[in-house]
N, C-alpha and C positions, 0 to 999 in steps of 0.2 A: 857399417855392419850389415852384412847380408844374412838375415835370420829367417830360416824357413822352419816352421813348426809343424810337427806331426803328432796328433793325439794318438797315444798308444792304447790306453785302456782307462776305463772309468769305473769306480766302485763307489756306491752310495751307502753310507751308514747313517741311519736315522736315529738321532738322539732326542729330538723334540718334534712331536707330530704337528705342533702348531707353528713353530718359528724357525728353528735352526736345524741343520743337518750337516754331516761331514761328507765331503766329496774328494776322492783321490783322483788326480789327473796327472798324466805324465806327458812330457814333450821332449823331443830330441832337437838338437840344434848344434851349430858350430861356432867356434870362436874365430873371429877374423884377426889373425896374428898381426897384420899390418896396422890395424887400429891400436892394438896393444903396444906395438913398437913405437908408434907415434906418441903414445902417452909417455913412454919412457924417455923419448927424446925431449919432451917438454917437462922438465923436472919441477919447474915452478908451479905448474898446475897439478901434477900428479903426486908430487912429493915422494917419488920413487915407489908409490903404491898404486900400480895400475889396476884397473878393474874391467871386468866384462859386464856389459849392461844388456838386458833383454826385457821384453814385455810379453805378457800373456793376457788375453781378453776373455774372461769367463763368459758363459752364455747368459747367466742370470746374476742376480744381486748376491754379493758376498759380504760377510762381516769380517773375516780374517783369512790370512793366507800364510802358510809355512812352506818352505821348500828345502829339499835335500837332493844332492846328486846321487843317483842310484847306479850310474854307470858312466865311465868316462874313458876317453882315449888320450894318452899323454905322449908327448915327445920331449926328448932331452933338448934343452936350449943351449945355444952356442955360448962359449965363454964370454964373448963381448956383450951378449945380452945379460947374462947372469951377473956381470959386474955392475950393471946399472941398478940392480935390485937391492933392497934392504933385506938381506938374507935372514937377519935375526927375527924378522916379522913372519917368516914363512913357517908353516906347519906341514904335517903330512896329510892333513885333511883340507878339503875345500869347503869353506863355510859360506852359505848363501844368505844374503840379507834381502828381505822383501818389504815392499811398501804398496799400499792400495791407493791408487788415484782414481779420479773420475773424469770421464770425457763424454760430454753430452749425456749426462746422467747414467752412463754405463761404466761399471768398474773396470779398471785396468791394473793388473798386478805387475809391478816393476820389480826386477830382481837384479842384484849385482853380486859378483864375487871376484876375488883375486884369482886369476887363472893359473898362478904359479904355486908350486908346492915343492917341498923337499922330500924326495923319495925315501920312505921309511927303511928300505933295505939297502939302498946304495948311497944315500945322502946326495945324490945328484939333483940338480934343479931341473924341474920339468914343467911343461905348460899343457893345459887342457886344450885339445883341438876339437874334440867332439864330446858331447855329453848327453845324458838322459836325466832330466830334472823331474822330480815328483813333487807335485803340489798337494798339500792338505788344505782344502778350502772349506771354510765355515760358511755355508750358504744360508741365505736369508729368503724365506719363502713368502713373507708378507711384504707388501709394498711400503716403502718408507714414506712417512708423512712429510708434508711440505715443511720447510724450515722457516717459512715466514708467511704470514697471512696478509694479502694485499687487498686494498680497496678495489671495488669494481669501477668506481668513478672518483675523480678527484673532487675535493671541496671546491676547487676553482672552476668547475665545469659550468656552474650557473651562478647568477647573481652579480652584483657589483662588488668589486674588490679594489682595495687601495693598499699600497705597500709603503711602509716607513722603515727607518733603520736606526740603530743605536751603535755606539762604539765602546760601551762600557757595561759593567754589570750593576744592576740595582733596580730600584723602584722608579717607574716612569709614569708620567702624567699626560693625558690628552684631554683638552677641554671640549665642551659641547660645541663651541663655535668652530674649533678646528675640525671636528668630526663632520660638521655640516659643510665646511669648506672643501673637505675631501670629496664630497659628492654623495655621501651616505644619506639616503632619504629617510631612514628611520633611526635616528641616533639613539633612541631609547633601547633599541635592539642590537646595539653595536656588540660585535664579537671580535676577539683578537686571537690570532693563530700564530704559533711559532714553535720551532724545535728548541730554541735557545741557540747560543753561539758556539756550542761545542762542535768541533770538527767531526765528521763521520768517521767511523772506524775503517781502517784499510782492510781488515779481515772480515770475512763474511759471517763467521760464527759469533761475532759480538753483536748484541742487540742494538737495534736502532729503530727509529720511527718510520712509519710509512705514511706518506702524504702529510698534509698540514695537520697539526695537533692544536686543538683549542686550549687556550690557557685561561685560568680564572681572571676575572676583573673585579675590582672593587668600585662600585658605582656610587657616587656621592651626589644626591639629588637636591639637597637643600631642604628647607622647611616645608615646601609645598609637595614634597614627595613625587615630583615630576622632573624628569631629566630635561632641562632646558638651559637657557642662558645662565652663565655663572656656575654651572655644574661641571663635573669632570669625572674621569675614570682613572684608576690606578692599576698598574700591572707590573709584574716582575719579569725580567729576562736576563739571561747571561750575555755578556759581551764576547768578543772573539778571543779573549784570553781566559782560559779556564785553569783550575788548579786541581791537582790530584795528590793524595797523601801517599808518600813513599814509605812503606813499612820498614824497609831496611835502614833508610836514613832517619826515619822518625820525624819527618818534616814534610811540608807541602811544597810542591814544585809546580811552577806554572807551565802551561802549554799554549803557545800562540798558534792561532789558525794559520795553516800553510797557504791558504788560498784567498782569505778575505780579512779585511780590516773592520768589517761591520757584521752585525747581526740584523736580520730582517724580520719584520712582523707584517702580518696581513690582516686587514680589517674589512668587515662586511656588516651590513645590517639587514640583509635579505633573508636570513634564516630563522627569524623569530628571536625571542629572548634567549640569551646564551648563558654560559656557565658563569656563575658568580662565586666570589670568594666565600668560603665557609670558615667558621671558627671552631677550633678544637680546644676543649677545656680538659686538661689533664692535671689540674691543680689539686684534685682530690687524691692523687697518688702520694704515697709516702716515699720521699726521696731518700736515697742512701749516699748521695754526694751533693755538694753544693759548690758553686764557683762564682766568683766575682771578676774573673779574668778570662781571656780567650787566646787562641792561637791567631796572631796577626802576622801578615806577611807583606813583603814588598819585593820588587824585583827591578832589575835593569837589564834590558835586552834590546839592542838595535840590530837591524838586519840590513847591513850595508854591503858586505862582501860575500860572494860565493867563490871560494878560493880556487876551485878547479872548474868553475862554470858547469857544475853538475851536482845533482843531489838536492835535498831539501833542507840542509843545515846551512844557515847563513851566520856570518860573524859581524860583529860591530866594530869596536875600536881596533885599530892596527897599532902595534908597538914596534919601534926600532930600538936597538940596543941603547940604553940610557934614557929612554922616554918613559913617561908615567901619565896616568890619568886618575882622577879622584871622583868618587861617587858618594853622594849624600843621601841618607835614608832617614826619614823622620818617623818616630814612633811617639806621638805626644803623650800617650797614656801608658808608657812602658812600665812594666813591673821590673824594677831594677834588681830584684832578688832572684830573677830567673835568667838563665843563660839565653843568649841569642845564637841561633844556629845559622851558619853561613855555608852555602854550597855554591860553588862556581865551576864553570866549564870554560876551558881555554884551549887554544891550539898553539903549538910552537913549531917553528921551522928552524932547524939548526944545521949548519954546515959541519961536516965531520971534523974539520980543522978547528972548530970552536972548542976551547978548553972547558967551557961551562955555559949554561944557558938556563935561566930560571925567571919565574915571576916571584917577587916578594910583595906580600900583601900586608899593609899596615892599617891598623885601626886607630884613628886619632893619634897618628904619628908613632905608634908602638907596633913593632913587627908582630903580626899575628899568625902568619902562615907563609910557607915557601912551597912553590910548585916547581920541581926540577924538570927541565926539558932534557930527557936522557936520550931519546932516539934521534936518529939522523934522517933527513929526507932521502928518498931513493928515486929510482927511475920513474916509478909510478906513484910514489908517496910524496905528496906535497908537504904535509905537516903531520905531526902527531897530536892526538887529542888527550887532554889531561883534565881530571876533575880534582877539586880540592874541597875538603870539608874541615871547618874549624868552628870553635865556639868562642863567643865573647862573654866572659864571666861577670864583668861589672859594666853592663851597658848603660848608656845615657839615652836621652830622648833623641838626640841627633847622632847618628852613627856615620862617620866618614871613613870610607875605605879607599886607600890609595894603592894602585897596582903599579909597581915598578918592574920594568922588564930589562934584564941584562942578558945580552946575547953572546958575549965572548968575542964576536967580531961583527962588522957592519952588515954582513949579509943575513944574519939571523933575524927572524921575524916572530912576533907574537900577536895573537888575536884573541879578543874576548868574545865569548859566546853570550854568556849571561851570568848574572849574580842573583841568587835567591836568598832572602833572609826570612827567618821565622823568629818572632819574639812573642813573649807573653805581654799582652796589654790589658789594663784594667778596663772593665766594662763601665766606662764613664761617658755618658752621652752629653755632648755639648752643642748639639744642633745639627751637625752633619750626620748623614746616615752611617750606620756601622754594620758591616757584614762580619759576622762572627761565627766561630765553631770552636770545639774543644775536644781535641784528641785525647787529652789526659783523662777526661772523665767519660770515656767511651769504652764500653765493654759489655760482656754478657750480663744480663739482668740489671744493668745500671739504670737508675732513675735519678736524674740530676735536676737540682734547682738552680736556675740562672738568675742572678741578681744584677741589675743594671742601675748604676747611680744616675738618676734622671735629671738632677739639677733643675727641677721644676718644670721640665718639658713633659708634654702629654705624649708619651711614646707609644707607638704601635709596633708590635712584633709579628713578623711573618716567618713561618717555617718554610724555607725555600730549598730544602734538601732535594726535592723532586722539582726540577725547573719547569715542568709543565703541569704539575698538580700540587701547587703550594697551598698553604693554609695560613689563616690568621690564628695566632695563639692568644687564648684568654689569659689576661695578666691581672695581677693585683699590685697595688701601690701602698707602700708602708715605709715610713722612716726615710724618705728620700730615695727609695729604690723602687724600680719597676721589676717585678719578678714573675717567673712562671716555672712550672714543673713539667718535665716531659721524659719519656723513655729515651735513653741514649745507648741502647744496645748496639746501635750502628751509628756511624759518624753522621752528624746532622749539621746543616747550615741554616743560619738565621740572619734576618736583617732587622735592625731597629731604626725607626725613622719617625719624623713628623711630616705632616702634609705641607709644611712651609718650605722645606728644602728637598726638592725632588727633581730628578733628571727629566729632561724634555726630549722626545725622539727627534731625530733629524728628518725633516720633511722636504728638503731641497736636494736636487741632484738628478742626473739622468737615470739613475738606478732606482728611483722611488717614484711613486705616483700611481695612477690607475693601472690595473692589471687586467688585460683582456682575458675573457674566458678561455680556458684550455682544459684538456682532459687526456693527458698521457696515460692515465690509469685505465682508460676505457677504449684504447685503440685496437685491442684484439691482437691476434697472432700476426707476426711480420716475418718475412724472409730476410729482409734487409732494413737496416736503420742507417740513415745519414744524419749525423750531427754536424751542423754547419754554423760557421760564424754568420751573423745576420747579413753581412754585405755580400755573401755568396749564396743567399737563399734562392734566388732565381736560377742560378746555375745548378744548385743541388736539386731543385725541383725538376729541372730539365733532365738531369741524369737519372733521377728516380723514374720519370716517365719513360725514358729510354729502356730501363731495365724492366719496367712493367710491359712495355710493348715487345721487346726482344726476348725476354726470359720468362714472361708471365709471373713475375715476382710480385709479392706484396711488399711494397716499399714505403717506409714512413720517414718523413723529413721533419726535423725539429731543430731548434736552436738551444744552446746551453742554458740560457736564462729560464726557458720553460722547464727544463729538467730540474734546475736548481729550485724553482718555485715549488715543485711537487715532492722532491726527494731530499732537499737539504734546506728547506725553509728559506729559499732565496739566496743562500750563501754559495758563492762559487766553490766547487768541491769536486775533485775527480771521482770520488767514491759515489757521488750522486749519479754521474753518468753510468758508472758500473752498476749501481743499484737499479737504475732504469732498465738496463739490459737484463739484469738478474730477475727483475719482475716478469719480463716477457718470457724468460727462460723457465722460471718456476711455474708460471701459469699454464705453460704448455702441457697438455695431458697426453698428446700423441707426438711421436717423433717428427712428423711432418709439420708440426706447429712450432718447433724449436726455432728460435732466431738463428740465422746462419752467418750473416755478415754485418759488420759495423764499419762504416766509412766516416772518418774524422775529416771534415772538409775545412781545412785551415791549418796554417802553420802553428807550431808550438814553440815554447821557450822554456829554458831551465828557470827563468824568472817568472813564476806563476802569479806574482802579486802586482807587478808594475803594469799599469794600463797607460800606454803611450804609443805614439806612432812609431817610435824607434824600436819598440819591443814587438817581437813576433808572437805575442801571447794571444793568439786568436782562438785556439781550442786548447784547453789546459793539458798539461803533461803529468804523468806519474813519474816522480823522481824518487830514487832510493834515499834512505836516511843518510848514507855516507856521502860526505862532501870533501873528503881529504885524500882518499886512495882511488886512483883512476881505475884500478882493476876491480874495485868493489863498489863503484858508484856508477849509476846507469839511469837512463830514461827508457821506459818501456810502455808501449801501447798495449802489450799483452795483458796488462793489469785489467783493462776493461772487459776482457773475455775470460777471466778466472771466476767462474760463477757458482761452483758447487760450495756446499756448506763449509767445508774445512779449508777452503782456498782463500787467497787474498795476497796483498803485497806482491811477491814474486813467486809464490808457491802454488803449484797445481798444474792442471792440464787446461789448455785453452779450449773453450767451448764455442768460440766464434772465429771466423776468419776476419782479421782486422787490418785495415790499411788507412793511410793518411795521405791527403793531398797537402804537401808543404807549401801552400800558396799564400801570398800576401796581397795580391792585387786581383782585380776582376779579370785583367788580361791573362794572368797566370791560371785563374780558375777556368776560363774558357779554353785555354790551351789544353788543360788536362782532359776536358771533355772532347775536344777536337781530336786529340790523340787516340782516345778510346774509340770514337766513331770511325776514325780512319784505319786504325789497326784491325778492327773487326769487319771492315768493308770488304766485300768479295773482290773488288778490283785490286786490292793491295796484297792479295794472296799470291803465292808462288812457291817454287821449290826451295826458296830461301828459308821457309819456316821448317824445313826438314834438317836444318843445320844447327849444330851445337858447337860452340867454341869455348875452349878452356885456355886461360892465360895463367902461366905459372911463373912466379918469381924465382930468382936464383938464390944461392946461399942456403944456410940452415940445413946443411947435410943433404940437400936435395929434397927436403920434405915437401916443398911447394911444387915439386914435379911429381913425386911418387903419389901424392894425394890425388890430384886431378887425374893422374894416369889410372889409378884404381877405379875412379868413377867412370872414366872413359871406357875402361874394359867392361864395366857393368853394362853401360849403354850398348856397346858392341855385341855383348852376349845376350842381353835381355830385350833390347829394342834396336835391332840392327837396321830397321827401316830409317833410322836417323843417321846422319853423317857428321862425324866428329872432326873438327879441326883443332890443332894444338899450337899455341904460341908460347913456347917456353924460352925464357930470356937467355938461358945458357946455351941454347941452340943457335944463337946469333952472336956476332962479334961485339965485344965490349970495347969501347974506346975511352981514352982519357981526354978530358977537356979541362979548361981552367975552372969550370964549375963542379968538376968531379967526374966520376965514371958515368958513362951514358951508353944506351942502346938505341941509337937513332933508327936502325932498321926495325926494331920492335915497335916503336911508335908508329912508323909508317904502316907496318903490317896490321896493327890494331885498327888504325884509321881505315885501312882498306877493308878489313873484315866488317867493320860497322857499315861501310858504304855498300858492300856486297850483300849484307844482311845475314842475320842468324837469329833464330827464335830466342835462344838463350846465350848470353855471353857471360861466362863465369870466371871471376878472377880469384886466385889464391895467392896470398903473399902479404907483404908489408904495404902499409899505406897510411894515409892520414886524410883530414878533410880537404887537403889541397891537391895531393898527388898520389899516384900508385908507384910503389917501389922506391927504394933509396936512389935509384938511378933516374927517377922521374920520367918513366916511360909514358905516363899519361897525366896531364895536368887539366885544370879547369878550363884553360883556354883551348886545349885540344877538344874537350867535350863540347864546349860551346861552338866549336867550328863545324861539328858534324851536320850533315845535310841529308841524312837518310830518312826523309819524311815518309817515304813509301815502304820502308823496311825497318819499322821500329822494333827494337829488341826488348827483352826482359833481361835486366842486368842483375847478377848475383855477385856480391863482393864478400869473400871470406877474408876480411882484412880489417885492421883497426880503424874505426872512426870515419870511414869513407862517407857515410850518410848521416853525419851529426847534424840533424835538422834543427835542433833546439838552441843553437848558438845564434842569437839574433844579430850578432855583429858580422857574420860572414855566411855566405851561401856555400855549402859543402859540395864536394865533387859528386856525391850521390844525388843531391838535389838537382844539380845542373843536368844530370842524366835525364831527369824527367821534365825539367823546366826549359830545356833547349827548345826554342820555338820552331826550329827547322829540322829537328831530328832527335837523335839520342834514343831514349827508351820510352816505352809506354808505361813501364813500372820498374822499380828497383827494389830488390830484397837485399838490404844493405845494412851495414853496421853503424851503430851510433856511438860506441865507446870502444875501449881497449878490449880485445878478445884473444882467446888462446887457440893455437893451431889445432890441437887435438879435438877440442869441442867443436871448432869450426868444421873440421872434416866430418865428424859424425853428423852434424846438422846438414852439411852440404850433401853428403851421401843420402841421407833420408829425404832430402828435397828431391833429388833425382829419382829416388825409388817411388815417389808419389806423383811427380809432375806429368808422367805419361798416362795417368789414369784419366780416361776420357770423360768420367763423370765429375771430376774435380774442377773447381775454379781456383784461381790463384790463391785466394784465402784458405781454401781447403787444403791445398798442397802444403802451405806453410804451417797450418794448424796441425796436420797429421805429422809433418816432419818434426815439429817441435815435440809432439807427444811421444815420438819414438826416439827422442834424443835425451840422454841422461843429463843430470845436473839441473840446477835451477836458475843460475845467474848468467852464464855465458850465452845461452840461447836467447835470453831476454834482450841482449844487445843487438839483435837483428830485428829490423823493422821493415815493413812493407810500405814503400812510398808509391802508392798506386791504389787502384780499385780492387778490393778483395773479391768482388763478384765478377771480375773479368774472366772470361772463358778464353783460355789459350787455344789456338788453332791446332789441336791434337786430333787428327781425323779418326773417326770410327770406321769409315769405309776403307777397305783394303784393295790393293791391286794384285791380281794373280797373273804372273808371267807364264806364258807358254814356253816350251823348249825353244831355244834359239836354233835357227836354220842358217847354214852358210850356203853360198852359191856354188861350192865345188864338190861337197860330199854331204848329201842330205841325211846320211846315216850317222854322221857325227854331230851330236847334239851338245849345245852349251859349251862349245870350245871355240875360242876366238884366236885367229892368227893375224899377224901383221898383214895389212893390205888385202884383207879378205872382206868381201861384202857379206853382211849378216842381216837377217830379218828377225825382228823382234815383234811379238804380238802378245796380247793378253786381254783379260777381262777385269771388270771392276765389280766387286760385291760388297754388301753391307756387313755389319758385324756378326750377323747370323748366317752368313754364307749365301745369301740370296743375291743372284746376279742383278745388277742395276741396268736400266735402259736409258740412262741419261747421256747427254752430249757434253763435250768440253774439250779440254786439252790436257795431254800428259807430257810432263817434263821427263826426259830420259837422260840420265847421266851414267856413263860407263867409266868405272875407275879401274886403273891398273892395280896390280898386286900391292899389298902393304910393303912399305919400306921400313927396315929396322935401322934406326938412326942413333947416334950418340951425341950428347951435348959436349960442349968444349971443355967443361971442367975448369972454368975460369976462376971460380971462387971455391969450389969443392971438387970432389972427384967427378969424373964423367958419369952420366946416367944414360942408360939405354931406354929408348921408347920406340913405339911404332906409329906410323902415320900413313894413311891411305888418302892421298890428295892429288894423284896424277890422273887427270881427266883425259880419257881417250876420245870420248864423244859426249857432247851435250847438245840436245836438240828438243824440239817439240813436235808432237804429232796429234792429229785430231782424234777425238773419241766420238764414235757414232754408236748410239744405242748400247753404250757400255763396253764396246769393243774398240781396240786400237791395233794398228800394225804399222811398222816403219822399217826402213832399211838404212844402213849406214856402212861405211868402210872403216876398218880399224887402221889407225895410222902406222906408218913404218917405224916411228920412234916409240917402241914399247920395250919393256924389259922382256927379253926373249926367253928367259927362264920360265918354264911352265909353273903356274901356281894359280891360286884362287883370286879372282878379281871380284868386283861387286857392281851390280846394276842398281841404281837408285831410281825410284819411280814416284812421281808426285802428280796428282791429277786435280785440276780445277774443273768442277762439274757445274751443271745448271744450278744445283742447290747446295751441295756439300763437296768438300775436298775428299781426296783419298790418298793413301800412301802405301808404298810397297817396296820390296827389295828382292834381290836374288844374290846369294853368296855361293851358289853351286856352280858358277861358271869358271872355266879354265882358260887362262890367257897365256899365250906364249908362242914362240916359233913363227915361221913364215908361212904364208899361203903357198900352195903348190904352184899356182900360176897367177900372174898379175898382169894388168894392163901396163902399157908404156905411157908415161906422162912426163913431159919436160917443160911444161908451161906453169908458171906461178899463178897465184890467185889474182883476181881482179879486185882493185881497191878503189873505193869512193869515199872521200873524206869530207866531213861537214862539221859545223859547230851548232849544237842544239837541235837542229832539224835539217831536213834535206833541201830546204829552200836557201840555205846559206851558200854564198858565193865566195870563191877564193878572194882574199883581200878584204873581206867584210869586217864589220865592227862587232865586238862582243863586250860583255861586262867583265868584271874581274874573276868571275866564277863560271866559265863556260863549260859545256859538256861536249867532249869529243865524241863524235858519232862516225863510226867507220862501217860501211857496208862492204862485205867481202863475199866473193863468188868464186867457186872453183868446181870444176867438173867432178872431182872425187872427194872434196871436203877439205876443211881447214884443220891444221895441226895445232892443238892446244895442250899437248901432253906435258911439255917441259922436260921430257926425258932426254932428248937429244941435245948435245952440247951446241949452243948457239942457235937453236931452232925455236926460241921463244918468240911469241908475238910481243913486239916492243914498240914504244914511241919515245922519241927524244925531242925535248923542247929546247930550241935555241942552241942546239949542239952541246947541251950539258951532259956529257958522257958519264959524269959522276952520279947522275940521278936519272938513270934510265927507267922508264915506266914499263913494268911487266904487266901485260894485259891478257894473259891466257885465261884467267878466271872471269874476265869481263865479257868474254865471247859467248853468245847464245845463238844457236842455230834457228833458222826460220821454221815456221810451222809446216810440217810435211816436206821440208826441203833440207835434207842433210848436207847438201853441197853449197849452202850459202847461209849467211847469218850476219849478226850485227854486234859490234863492240860499242858499249855505252860507258864512257869513263868520265867522271866529274873531275874537273880541274879547279883548283882553289887559289885565291889570293895572288893572281897574276899581276905583275906590275904594269902600269900604263905604258903603252907603246906598241910597236910592231913586233910580232912573234912569228917564228917559223916552226912548224911541227913536222918532224920526220917520222914516218910510220913504216914498219917492216913486219911481214907475216910470211908464214910457210904453209904449203899444203901438206897433205898426208904423205906425199911422195918426197917431201923435203925440197920442193921447188919454192923459191922465195920470190917475193915482189916487194917493191918499195913505192911510196908515194909521199908527197909533202903538201902542206897547206899553210898559207900565210893568212894572218888575221891581225886586226888592230884592237887592242884592249883599251877601252875608255873607262875611266873611273866612273862607276855608276852613281856617284854623287852629282854627276853632270850628265843629263840625258842628251842623246844624239839621235837625230833623224837624218837618214841619208838614202840615196837611191830612190827619191820620191818621184813617182810618175803616176799617170793614169792611162788606162787603155780601154778601148781604143781612143785615140785622140788625133784628129777630131772625132766626134761621135754624133749619132743621131738620137737614139732613144735612151741609151744607158751607157755608163762607163764605170770602171772599177779603179779605186785608189789603192796603191801599193807603195810600201816603203820599208826600209830596214831601220832598226833601232838597237840599243844596247841594254835593254831592260827585260830580258827573258825571264819567265817564271814569276813575274810580278803582276799584281793587279793594276792595269793601266786604264786611264780614262782618255779616250781619243775624241777630239773635237775637230771637225772640218767645217770651216766657214767659207762660203763662196760669195765673192763680190763682183759687181760689174766694174767697168773701167772708170766710172765716176766715183767709186768708193762706197757705193750703196750695197749693203748686204742683202743678198737675194735668197739665200738658203743656208741651212746648217744640218750637219750630220753629227750624231753623238752616240757613242757606245762605250761599254766597259768590258774589257777582255783580260784574260790571263794567258798570254802567248807562251807556248813551249819553246819557241825559237826566237830568232832575231828578225824575222819578217812577219808582218801582220798578214792575216788572211785577207784577200781582196775585199774592199768595202764598196758596196754597190750604191750608185746614185743614178736616178732616172731622169735627171735634168729638170726637176720641178722646184717651184718656189715654196715659201712657207705655207701657202694655201693649197699646194698640191697641183698647181697648174704648170704646164710646160713653159719654160722661160724662152725668150727669143734667141734666134741665132746670134752668134757673136763670140768675142773673146772675153774670158772671165779669169779672175785671179782667185786661187783657193789657198787657204792658210790652214796647215795641219798643226795642231797642238797636242802633245802627249804629256801626261803627268801620272805619277804614281801616288801611293798613299802618303808618302813622306813629303810630298809637295815638290819633288824634283820634276822639272818639266823642260820641254824643248819645243821650239816652233820653227816651221819651215814652210816656204810658199813656192807655188809654181803656177803655170798658166794652163788653161784648157780652151778648146774651141767647140762650140755647138754648131753643127751644119746639117740642116734638115732639107 
């Protein structure tokens, strides 16, 4: 959607001098009909109700926003469009729905409306194309208060700390001796800190604790009133399973922590005497209710299966048709006169052919409840979720529930999520602690007397309703009962216990022990935060320092455990990482102090609980609650950047640029850093970064072509300095194979595009974690074979699941794009789950509307693109695998071209004829128009006119598109003091029809790059007079470098190097039939190598240049390469080259010699090998004829070609003295990092 807003007028009406006022603002905009039509084409997503989406950013804070359309332009829609609409939903008015979101603390008004209406006069269906929208804004003049108060320093910042853990809820005991063993030097001052085991809320507007919270302890000092040997402390804490009262069901339901099986507590004695347990005495109150029973609960819940490997809902027992499982629940003090409430959650997967499918639940062999599985699984629906509630009217102490699953056929499946039971039990204390509560006697103004039969035990009662501020209840004992009175206007929780039977904390394990001081609360404002798995800490620190040096960023590096310690009481929790970032966000008082980027340094997994080497759970992931429907289940790192008060889960606008390194090993971690360093290094720049490539799938009524075509048109119109290539599948021939339909030419063209380089390669279409397109045009093996190390791209995949990084059992295609050690991408903005075409297109469009902003980094581009994209879930399925703070090479400096001059008529400007010599010149200036005086090189590429092409229509009807890819000249020219000038001759093979061509300019300067273009040039016709030329180009062929000799040895992946010279220039247009620059290997005419785009002219030499073409996976043996090229007069030349490929698993040394030989003072060793572009260790040992070693030379090199640079030896021994005249044997050994080596010997003579 290309939305341009224009503010029309503003009227302010003041209703409140202190707080609020009304402001009327109008904007005008247009509806992009292509976007609307794409929505209609995707009925599953739009449900035949298309919508137009827009945003408006007010200048100040607002409290509310209403919008109405005040003026609109309508067009009547075609019948084929109208029939796709649900006409019954259309009215004669356009209703606008608004919503206020926040981005970096600033409000954003989102609005949507159905752009179709039924004309009230004609009943025709019409669509809005242009409109004026009037907003009524309720403005807020007072600054909003902070939503949370944060500590300035963490409790953990000073003193000695020790961490323990528990796995259940209750009263716990630590002895004096244990506390001493922990290392606490003042045990009498021991303090305990914890949040309890309740998981942090996913939403920001739910209260939670900041930093560690001290909890009361009960200290038992013995008769000497001194805390020493034999003494102990007691405290209460919640375990990782907590219970909530469901008002609708009228029962308690458990919640298991999604990230931890333990609750953690922190101890210190360095802060003086701490908080002690206090006693509350409410026995003087007059009770209006009394109880001797309570709400007791039990549950069964295993987490064994994640049915679609996505989401945070796991299932336990699996059932096949005819199978059953039984579960026993004991309520020893059950009140048999009260009903037992049972609530269960299951999932069922039923084939459509199955006549029936159900769970039958029996209680003590009597049928109690049936859950019918009525839905069928679908393409994206694995199973349906069902809940069942029933009551047991005559319960016994032991309740046995049996689940019988009947599937109708063998393919049906059932899964048990959990069973929750609530019963009334008598308050009968028999020695074990009792946790109790009573919903029946809770209500307004209630005062309840609780009576516990004590059976002679000395019972202590604590009110633990507040798990961090619990109290001891004053009790009385009478007639065998321990009793107390308290207000029960709200639900309360109590625990009854004796000191003899108390839980003991767990003090063993790698996750407990001494805690080093830390202070995340005190770190101050940061531009970037890196949260890293500990094993990548040194790599994260290295990258942080790089950003500090390169970008002058404030960067903080930490590990998850430190975040958990301060924000979730030590429990692993994704919300703790979010809350850490939210603290930095809310503490910022000026925009410049807002955090900007978050990098998650480590792979993630949909299994956030399992800690094992097989699981990639290195940095936790946010998973949606749904784990049954692939279109509604997702993983999203966006969660960590939704920081405003009303945001959380998947709702809101991102306030951070977020990326993840999906690395599992230190080698992969270093690779990600090396790619960033290399991508941003000046030496890897070039005009390849001015190229954008779109790949479009076939089928689906051409949607995957029309979508990228619309974005390409936007780039051509708004950023014409960039050159767009298009690889649309239906523009190539589809062939049938035993494995299905295939596009082999598309695979080759994609691989070639990667090799030639493009700043962004964007794919639109079908895909999965293994392949792109149903025809498998790109697979993981293709991606792993890329060797474009010097031209790393940013990949964008608007396709399902390509970058599914959280499946630990496989590495996805998107991950391989960034983890390929020899090339691929520096980053990938890729999809992690099933996505929809319409939403993909909106996000893809918004990505390209932001990516050319020279102030944005990659994380900013994605953050802004998502903010401008409607919907809440589809865009969450796109994740950045890469550094969000990476600055793309989008130059700010511009190149200004002077008018072109031809050599025949200086009065004719900017018109190019075939075989005409033309002079081009220009200047380079900065973004403010100031001319620069730097030196460097300008790449000049002259394109012929656009071609209008048609796809073949192999799956759908043919689609028309344009492409401007015919290169008339490509060369380099020197820049001196910001000025450049060059000349070249236009080839004979042009499209002679006059029309607009394009000149693309890209400069590599001393300090910064520059970019420019010219689209005002006219190309066509013949020059008035031309020279006569009948001689073809001069060809010199090599492998890897110019030292290669015909018949030499290479490895399996050599680089063809062709040096071409012609008086008038080389033809690379591809316009003339049979005039392409080609190579043929071993006379394989079915696989001719097209080399036009691999030619690059020499600096300031338009009449000569070089072809560099990488060859891959050649078989071992002798090969012959035939090469043919044409000059601009269409004279051709041919040449051939023979070479021997040796498998590089076996090293070869050949053509070993030294020169001069014999020698007097010095000689040079030279040899050929087959290990180009590898780090080699070369050792040369020299021996006399008696076998005594007299000298050694050793060096490490990375040769570009197959011949080493001459190695000097000055005829000296180990001590540096000249050795005597005579004949000597020398042995050369070459080895690479993998240990592959070769040895060869020869003789030399010293004669002085």
